Structure formats: structure tokens, C-alpha cells
C-alpha angles and dihedrals in degrees: 000000000000119000127248122232115195119198115200109207132036104221133110095295093051093046093048092047091051093048092048092049090051090051090049089052092239106197097208129089116268121209123183119198115190131173094216124073091239138095114250106294146179118262102193094076091055093083094037128027097009093048091049091049093241093125133039126239093253091061090064093064114100091214133003122251090258092066092059093043094053091049093048093243113161115222118200104182135176086031131117127213104230099188146350122230102200095184095057094027093233135138124213110218128207092248091057098259123132118223122197124211140186092193125022125197118193110209095159095144120196144300130227119265110245122221113239102211134116114280095024091130095059117122115254093049111117139190125196123219109108141039091260090057092056092045088056095046103041099069090057094055098093129140113282096021116128112233121186115195117200107207133036101219129115098290096041092052094043091054089046090055093049093045094047090054089053092056096255117148103241131196121181119199116195124182095207123073091251138023121262088013093153095056110030146030129265097263092060093042094053092045093055092043089057093047093051093048090049087054090056099261115146098224118186122184127190088036124129124198113229103173147354118233126214120239128217092276094054091253125110109293104170148008118228118210134201091260088063092251120131121212113210113237139183090186138001134211116201111204108165101140139279138270126218114258100237104141094104093049093045092051088053091054097250114150112259133176112170085325139015106291114239135164128237089281092054091250122146119208088271108083091216097050130074128176131203142177133019092345094066138085100201147184110248119179087221091068133053093221134037113273139192115220127191105205145104090239091059091047091051096045094046090047090055091048091050091050089053090049093049092050095047096251099114111207117175120227108249109152131133108240119246135186141178142199132191117208120168105319091331124107115198114196120185134185128184127005117284096200110121097023117148100190139030134201120198117208115197130358123293088211088066091055091235117091144114136221117213116201118207133190115196089339096311122116106239101166144005130201114194127188114200089334109109095170090060091048093049091047089045092056089057095043093049093043091051092044086231123193109222132168110248090228089060092052092049096047108098090196089066114086105224090216089064094063096053 
């Protein structure tokens, strides 16, 4: 009798794993259980093209319903997994059903980090993680409305760019001294700060939110900061990061530490349970220590590794992480992690809106951030992946073809 693999979660990791198993002609039964009423879909467009209305809902889906139907994949959507019984290999579902598995893959993703300040429960305060969140936010983004965004990371700045284009009055409040401080270096941060301010965004760094104030209509009417100032608001988006969704795994007794702990083959310490995507802290042969990565690239790569594990063709995860962000007409592409760099090399001129920053550690390229410069990003992926040692002067010299130094 063929085995049953149940995938908990219906995001990018789950969709990619399913597609890869289909391509590998996996002969077991595949069951997807997701707590949203949607087919597995992409999240990055939510804060960009889907929010702006440039793409339809159907374009977010990784595959149409027909793909799953033809492959015999069972989709149980709008359903939560309440608990895992590892001894009997059974899942208790929110509707009361019990689902048995031979292999279980946890692709539970992440949840938004809530802000613990007075007034945080006022209506008009939004978070953005799912399709339903965008559907609730988009109608309020009309010209003349005052939007305050708490958090200057990828999503906060992407929403700021969309809203500013729509004629919304936008204020961004960031606790750190520069935007995107957790993910990039100062050159990139300052560049994007300038671009947002040029677009009319009131961007304030080093500013902490301490409370939300109610307006005359009982909705949020203002955001109070630690300097005692209050920013008027018709609506607020809180975008202060995400947390791995590990509650189900923890309740089942699986080891977790800011993520479900998995090895380089995406295996937990239970031989019948794998985990992939944002919810994991994983072994990656690219890093010395386990890491947790929040990116589509990680979800895709881990899904492929999990598919290999499930089909008996073990393939360790050993990929350099990469990320991207679209803001206005700017495309930021990033590879590697710049934390710990001791030298930078800037290729091109930021004033031309096409440049790249190479981050080096003891002469080795460990990360690259490229703005509207795809060739530098593609070369950077190879340099970072190869842990290449390159002279900064070579990286800066525009007369040197980056392909020639690979």
C-alpha cells in the first residue's frame, strides 16, 4: 500500500514541495492542509503588485486547481491542524476529523509580530501577512488618506511606495536609526531613505511608537511616539517583523529554538516528520551554525531538499540565501548575509539608480546588494556561493567584466 504524506500549510514551501513531488512522480498520496481558503500562493506580491491592484488574485496561485486534481493531490483548505499525535501518526483537524500520515511535513510558515502598546486593538490598525489582510487594507488606500506605517523593513517600505503612488499621505516610523537595518548595510539604507523622502514619504528613524490614540469616530486617529509627538492617522499598518509558527510542533514535543529545528535534509528529530520554510531553524552547509531565513528562496530550496528526502534521494541543503524587494521603479536584489562584514566595495553610482554593494569579510565576498543591476546580482550569487576572495578594487572597476573573475 502506498504511503501518505501530509503537508501542513499551504504557502510557497508547501506548493513547491507538492509540485516537486509531482515532477518526481512520487507514488504516495499527497494531502495539503491549509488554514486559509486559498490554494498555495505567493506572498511577496501581496505588499506590491497585489496591493496596488496590478495583478489579480488568481495570479498569486502557484498552480491552478487542475494541477492538483490531475495529480490526485487532496486539498483540505480553511482547516487548522489542532494537534499531532506522533505515536499514532494522526492529526486532529479543526472540524473534528482525524487524518493519518506516514510522513508529515510542517510548512506552517510564520505569523506577524504584534505591537504591545495601548490602543493596539483599535479598528483601522492593520497587519499584512495574508490575502485577507490586503483585501482589508486596499480599499482604505485612497488619495488624501493619512497612513502611518510602523516599521521600516521590506514590507513597510513596499507598502509605503504603493500608497505614495496612490496619493496617500504616508508616514513611516522606524525604531532603528536606519531602515532595513536588520538586512542590509548603511549605503543601501540611506539610499532608500532618500528615495522615499523624494517621493513625499515622511520617514522618521530612531522613533518608537508608545501608543495609538482613538479618533472622533472610535477608530485609530493618531500614533504617539516616544518623543511625545502624535502623528495623525486615518489608518495604520504595523509591520515590525514575523515570528516562526512553531506552536503545533512545540505541543507535539519537537525541538524548537526560534524555529523548528531541522538538519540539512529538513528532518526533525522524529523520523516521520520534516519541516520547511519560514518556520524552521535549519542546518545549511553554507553556514557554520543553524539559521532561520525568511524568504521565498529558502522556502523553495528547502522544499526541493524535502522532496529529495521523501523520495530517498537525500540531497543536503547548501544554498546561499537570496532576497528581493521592489519599491517604486527600484528593484533591490540581495544574496548572502552581510552581517559581520569588515569591508565594502561599491560598484556603480547610487545617483544613477543602478549600483551594487559588495560585502567582504577577510577578503571573501559574503554578500551583495544590487539596485537595478541584475548582472552584479547574478555574479554576486556565484561569488558568494563560491566563497570567492576578490580584491575590492576589482569589484569597483566598471571596466572589469564580473563574469571574467568567476
